[in-house]
C-alpha positions, 0 to 999 in steps of 0.5 A, a space after each residue: 500500500 506504499 503508493 497510498 501512503 505517499 499521496 494521502 494522510 493516514 485518515 484519508 487512506 483508511 477512508 478510501 479503503 473503507 469505501 472500496 470494501 463497501 462497494 466491492 472494489 478489488 484491492 491491490 495487495 503486494 506479495 512478500 517481495 513487493 513485485 507480485 500482486 493478486 486481485 481478491 474480492 472482499 465480498 466473495 462468500 459473504 452473502 448468506 444463503 436464504 433458507 426455510 423449513 418444511 413440515 410433514 404431518 403424518 396420519 397413521 392408518 388404523 381402519 381407513 387407508 383413505 384417511 392416511 394418504 395410503 400409509 399401509 397399516 403394517 407400516 411402522 415408520 415413514 422415511 422422508 428424503 428431501 432432494 435438490 435434483 439428484 442430491 439428497 439434502 436431508 433424510 428423516 425417519 418418523 416412527 409410529 406413532 409420531 405424527 409431525 417432523 420439521 426439516 430445517 435449513 432448506 435452501 429457498 428453491 423448488 425441492 423434491 420430497 420422496 416419502 416411503 413407508 417401511 415395516 420396521 421402525 428403522 426404515 429397514 425391509 421392503 418399502 410398502 408404499 411410496 410417493 413424491 411431491 415438489 415443494 417451493 421453500 420460501 425464506 424464513 417460512 414454514 411450508 406444509 408438505 402434502 404427499 399421497 403415497 401408493 402401494 409398492 405391491 405390483 402383483 400377488 403370488 398364490 401358493 395353491 391351485 390346480 386339482 384337489 381331492 373331494 375330502 381335502 381342505 387346502 389353505 391358500 397362501 398369498 405373497 404380495 410382491 413388488 415389480 422387482 418380485 420382492 415380498 411386501 409385508 401386509 397386515 393380517 386381514 388385508 386380503 378379501 377372499 371370494 369364490 365363483 362357486 362356493 358349492 364346489 369350493 368355498 373359501 373363508 377370510 383366512 384363505 382356507 378352502 372347503 371343498 363341497 360335494 359337487 365336482 367341477 371348477 371354482 375360481 378363488 379370488 384374493 384381493 389385497 385391499 390397500 393396493 387393490 391387486 388381485 390374483 385368481 386361483 382355479 380349483 378343480 375338484 375331482 372328476 365327475 363319476 362315470 
C-alpha cells in the first residue's frame, strides 16, 4: 500500500479503503517481495444463503387407508428424503406413532420430497408404499408438505391351485410382491377372499378352502385391499363319476 501512503494522510487512506470494501472494489495487495500482486474480492462468500423449513404431518392408518394418504397399516415408520435434483439434502425417519417432523435449513428453491413407508421402525425391509411431491421453500417460512403415497405391491403370488381331492381342505397362501418380485409385508386381514362357486369350493377370510360335494371348477379370488391387486386361483375338484 506504499503508493497510498505517499499521496494521502493516514485518515484519508483508511477512508478510501473503507469505501472500496463497501462497494466491492478489488484491492491491490503486494506479495512478500513487493513485485507480485493478486486481485481478491472482499465480498466473495459473504452473502448468506436464504433458507426455510418444511413440515410433514403424518396420519397413521388404523381402519381407513383413505384417511392416511395410503400409509399401509403394517407400516411402522415413514422415511422422508428431501432432494435438490439428484442430491439428497436431508433424510428423516418418523416412527409410529409420531405424527409431525420439521426439516430445517432448506435452501429457498423448488425441492423434491420422496416419502416411503417401511415395516420396521428403522426404515429397514421392503418399502410398502411410496410417493413424491415438489415443494417451493420460501425464506424464513414454514411450508406444509402434502404427499399421497401408493402401494409398492405390483402383483400377488398364490401358493395353491390346480386339482384337489373331494375330502381335502387346502389353505391358500398369498405373497404380495413388488415389480422387482420382492415380498411386501401386509397386515393380517388385508386380503378379501371370494369364490365363483362356493358349492364346489368355498373359501373363508383366512384363505382356507372347503371343498363341497359337487365336482367341477371354482375360481378363488384374493384381493389385497390397500393396493387393490388381485390374483385368481382355479380349483378343480375331482372328476365327475362315470
